[in-house]
N, C-alpha and C positions, 0 to 999 in steps of 0.2 A: 394392597399397597397402591399409593394413590401417585398420580403423576406419569412421565415417561418411565419407561421399564428400561435401566440401564443394558438389559439383555446378558445373554451367556458370555458375550466376549469382553464385559465390564473388568473381569479380573485380569485380563492381559494389560491392561495400562495401570500404570502405578503414577497416581496423583500426587503433585508436589504442593506444597506450600506457597510456591510463587504465584503473586496479584500483581498484574499490571493493569490499573484503572486509569480512567480518564482524569485529566488534572487540567482544570480552567485555568492555570496561572502560566500554560503554555502557550503562549499568544504569537503572532506574527503580525506585521503592517501590512496594510492594503490601501490601496487608492479609494478616496472616500468624495465623491463627487456631489455631495449633500442631496442625497435623495435622485439625483440626475434629471429632476424635472425643471421644466422652465417657466421662469417668470416673465410673463406680459410677453411671452415669446423670445425672450433673451435667455442665454445661459445664467445659471444662478452665479458663476464663477466672477464675473465682474463687480455685481453689488458686493461681495462679498470683499473683495481684494479694496474697493473703496472704504469699507468699514474698517477694515485693518490699517490701511495707510493712513486714516484719519484719526486715529488714536494717539499718536505723536509718538516721538523717537524714544522717549525714556518709557512710557508705557509699553511700548513694543519689545524694548530690550528686556526690559523686566519678565515680560508674558514669555519671552522667549527662552531666559535664562530658567524660568519655573518648570517650563515645558521640557526642556532638556535635562532637567536635575530630577523630574517626576517620572521619565517615561526613558532615559537613556539608558538606565542599567538593564532593560527589559529587552534590547533590542541590540543587533550589530550595526555600530556606525550610524546610528539615528540621524545625524548631520546630513549625511550622504542621501539616505532615503527620504529625507523632507527636501533637500534638493532635486532631486529626481521625481519627487511628486509634483514639486511646483511645476518642472517643465512639462508634466504630463496633464495639468488639471485643466489648461485651456484660459489661463489668466490672460486679460488683455495686454501686451506688452509695454504699450506706449501710457496707460495710465499712472500717473503721480513721477514719470520722468526715470531715469535710470533707478534702479533698486539694489541696495546694499545686499550682499550676501544674508546679512539676519534677517532682512525683510523677505527674501525669496523663502527662507527657512521658514519662518513663521507664517507665510502664506502657504508652505508646503505642509504645515502641520494642519491647516485647515482644511486641507485636501487629503488628510492621514487619518486611519482610524486603525485599532486593532481587533485583531480576530482571534478568538479561541479555538486553534485547530482542534482539540480533543475535547471539547465541552461536554459533548454527549457519548461518546463512546470510543474506546481502544479495542479492537477486534481484528480477527481475520488474519493472522498473522501467518510468515512463512519464514524459514530459517535456512541460511547458507552457511558454508564454511567463509569466515573473514578472509579478506583478501591479503593481510598481513599478518601473521601467525607468529611474530616475536612477541614474547610473555606468556604463551600458551602455557598452561600447566602441564607437569609431567604428564604424559601418557593421554593428554587431554586435547582439546580443540576449542581456538577462538572461533566465535558465531558470529553473526549479524541477524537481527530479527527484523524483518519488515512489519509496519503494522498499519491497518486500516483507521486513521484518524477521523471522527466523525465531529463535525462543528456545527454552529448555527446554519439554519435551513438544511440539515440533513446533507450538507456537502462534505464530501469525503476528501481528504489527502493522503499522501504516504508519507509514514514517520519511520524512523530506524532506532533499534538499539543494539547495542553490542553486549557480548557477555562470553561465557566459557561453558562449555560441557567436559567435566572430569573424568579421570579415569574410571572412577566406580560408577560413572553414568550420571551422576547428579549434575544439576544445570543451574547454573548463576547467571544473572542479568545486572548488568552495571547501571547504578542510579544515574539518568541522565543529568548533565552538567551543563550551566549555561544557558543562554538565551537560545531561541530557534532561529534558523536563518532560512530563507526562502530561495538563496542565490538569484543568478540574472540569468535572464533568457534575451541572447542577442537582438539588437534592436530590429534588425530585418527578421527575426521569426516572432515578433511580438503578436503578429495577423495570422500566423502558420496556421492553416486548415488542416495540413495533414503531416507536419513534422517540425519539430525543434530542437534545441539543446538548451538544456538548463545546466550553468555551472557554479558551483560552491568554491568560494576561498578556501587556502589551505589554511587558512587560521580557525576554520570549523572543524569541529569534528562530526562523527556521522552521525553520533545522534543528536547532532544540534540542526542536522538537515532535515527538511520538510519539502516533499514535493507539492506544489498546489495546482489544482487544475489550471489550464493555460490556454489549449486550443479550443476552439468553439465544438467541437465533437465532446469535451470532458466538461463543459463550462459549470454543469452540476455534479460533478464528482468524477473521482479515480478511484475505482474501487476493488477490492480483493485482488492485488497484486499477488503474482505468483511468483516467486523469484528461484533463480536456479544457477548453479555454478555450471557453465557448459564448458567442456574440453573439446575442441576441435581437434581433427585430425593430424594438423601441423602442432598440436600440443599449445595452442593458444586457448587461454582462458578468459572468457567473457562470463559477465554475470547478466540474465537475461530476465526480464520480468514479462509476463502478459497479463494486462489489467482491464478492467472493464470501464470503457470512455463512456458517460452519461450526459447528455445535454438537455435533460428536463423531459424528452419525448422519447428519444432511441437510445440502443445501447450499441456497442461496436468494441470488438477488442484489440486492443492496440500493444504496442511492444515498447519495452524499455530496453536499453543497453547501457552498460557501463563496465569499466575494467576495475575503478578503483571507488564507486561510491563518491566520487567528487563531481564527475560529468556524466550526464544523463542524456543520452539522445534519444527521441521518442519519434515512432512512425506508426502510421495506419497499416493496418493488413487489410489483405484482400483475399477473396474466394469464399467458396460456402461454409466452409471449415470456421470461419473467422464472421460468423454472422448473430453469435449469441454469447453469453457469458461463460466462462469456466474454460477458456483455453489452457493449456499447460504443456510446456515444451520440455521432451526427453533430454538428458545432460550430455548427450553425444548425438551424434549421427549415426543412423543406421543405415547399412548398403550405401553410404554416401549421401543420405539425404537427412534434413532435418524432418523430425517426427514430433508431431503433438496430440494431446489429448484434446476431444472437442464434444461441446454437448449442443451442437448447430442446431438441432432439431428439438431441445428442450425435451425430448423423451428418450436420448439414449447417451450412452458415452462411446465416441466414437475415436479413430485414427486416422491421423491424417499426414500426409508429408508434403514437403517443399523442398526445391532446390535452391531457395535463396533468402528464407525465413519472412519473405512478403507476402507472396503470392501461394495460395495452400490449393493444393489438388481437393478434389471432392473426398468426404470423409468416408469412412468403413466403421458400421456400428458393431463393437464388441460386446457391448452388455446393455441391456434393456431392464426395465423394473422388473423383479422377480419375487421378493420378499415383500411381506407385510409391512415393513417399516421402510420401504422405499417405491411404495405402489403411486404414491403423487408425484415423484422426481426423483432421477439420480443425475449424478454428475461428477467430475473427479474434484480432488481435493489437494491440487499440487501435482508437481511435478514426479513421475515415477522415479523410482530409486531402484538402483541395481543390486541385484544379489546375484550370487552363484547358481540361484535356481530360478531367476526369471527377474522380468520387471515388477517391482511392487508398486502398485497403483492404489492411494487411498482414494476412497470415495463417499460421498455424502448422499442420503434417502430422506425424502420426506415421507412421514406416514400419517396416522389420525392426530387429529388436532395441531395439524402443520408441525407436528416435533421432527427435529432433525436430529439424525443419528450419522456416524460415521462407520465405513464398512471398509473391505480391502480386496483387491482382485491381483492374481500375478499371471502376468504376461508373459509371451516366450521371449526370450532374448533375440532369436534371430528372426521372428515374425510377431510383432507386438499387436498383430490384429488377432492372434490365436490366443483365447483365453484357457490357462493351465488349471487354474481354481480359481475359487472364490471362498469370502468368508461368510457362511450360512447365518450369522447373527451379527447385530451391529457389534465393532470393536470398541465403539463408545457412544453412549447417550448420556443427557444430561441426568445428574443424580438431583437428589431433593434439594442439595445447595446452591445448584446451578441455573435451576430452573427460570428463577425470575430475572429480569432484566428488561432493556432496551426493547429486544424481541424476546418472550418468552419461548422456552423450550428448544433454545437452539445450540447447538455444538457445532463449531465450525472452523476448519484448518486451512489453510491455503499452500503448505507444504512442510514437509517433514524433513529430517536429516538423519542418517545412519554414521553411527561412529562405533567402530567396533560391532559388537552384536547388540548395541543398546539403540532403537528407533527412538530418537527424540521428536516428541510430537507435540509442537506448540498449538494451543487451540482457543478460540474464545467462546464464553458459553453468555447467553442471554443478548448476543451480539453488543456487549458493553464492555466486559473485563476479558483478559488476556490471563491464562497461565499456563502451565508445561506439563506434560506427561510424559511418561518413558515407557517402552515398551519391550522386552526380550525377543528378538526377532526369532530365535530358533522356536519360542513358545507361538508366536503368532505363525509361522510358515505352516507348524504342525497343527494349527487349528484350520487351515484353510484346507477346502475339498473340492 
């Protein structure tokens, strides 16, 4: 056999025919400042403004109409976007006297570009129960799938899809409808270094919303969001996600909180446990404290606790590289899942030829730092149909979901395409040692 070895655990995962691949037609608008370079020591905005205003009213009106007709259907409320970009582009307000709304929109168009959010890849998914279960199939569950969308410059954003798990364990994902929307960040949050709130209009659906990098810490990407439906002791439900903020040099875990997938609050995390990739929150408190898995030292999976979700106590390692398929690196693959037998934590390991595999641990419900059992072989590795991609020989997930006795396991292969597998939970528990 050539290529990665799916391992003895491969028979536990039932692969589906579902494929979610990158679609370059999924575009958003971004502010475009003409290369942001200076001309003779001055901003390029003013010369561009002078040229646009010099073209004459009739020509300008025709060009604006052509622009709105050609691009309007690809974006939510393009006129409002163009006016906003005009205000942010730095044009000298005094030039040319008072400007009409049409002139402002046309100038805004010259300060706007399209960006293909998922041009390169659509990967590293997690899945949670949908906050609105109306219309769920009989005996089934509506779900929200989060995805890492990778675009130009290897910059990652967070996208969503909706779908359902049926009573028989099969999974479907709804085709996304309409153009993407990036929402709005409050004006006083635009330069926020440690936190901001992004809000989407009610006219958009969950699968139209994309969270793009905003703060300086994430300027080069928001990676590997691990969403979890968190039920607090008072019954309040919040959807949290830990993700990796990347500024081009450094990485740091940050936290997203939302109740409805329409308003998202983003904050920075503190403490030794929040110093590397791969934090994942437990879905409830344990002994009154928030709990998370961490890979703070890049060498182990550890458990950390917090009283406020922001500041994390020193982590306690619970699993280090042991098996041949994880000797390079181990880490978690999403939030642990509560079962009557313990917390089921999916893991990843890196072995020869930088091949990624998925594994599993079972942690004590009362003391998650205690490992009850582990899978002695990979749960899943890339098969021959999955080994090629943006990054070869990789399978990876950022979070699974349990519905009845079916473990719904969305995963990406080749760091490019997302699919879904399912696992019969009793079979997986029986394979743990």
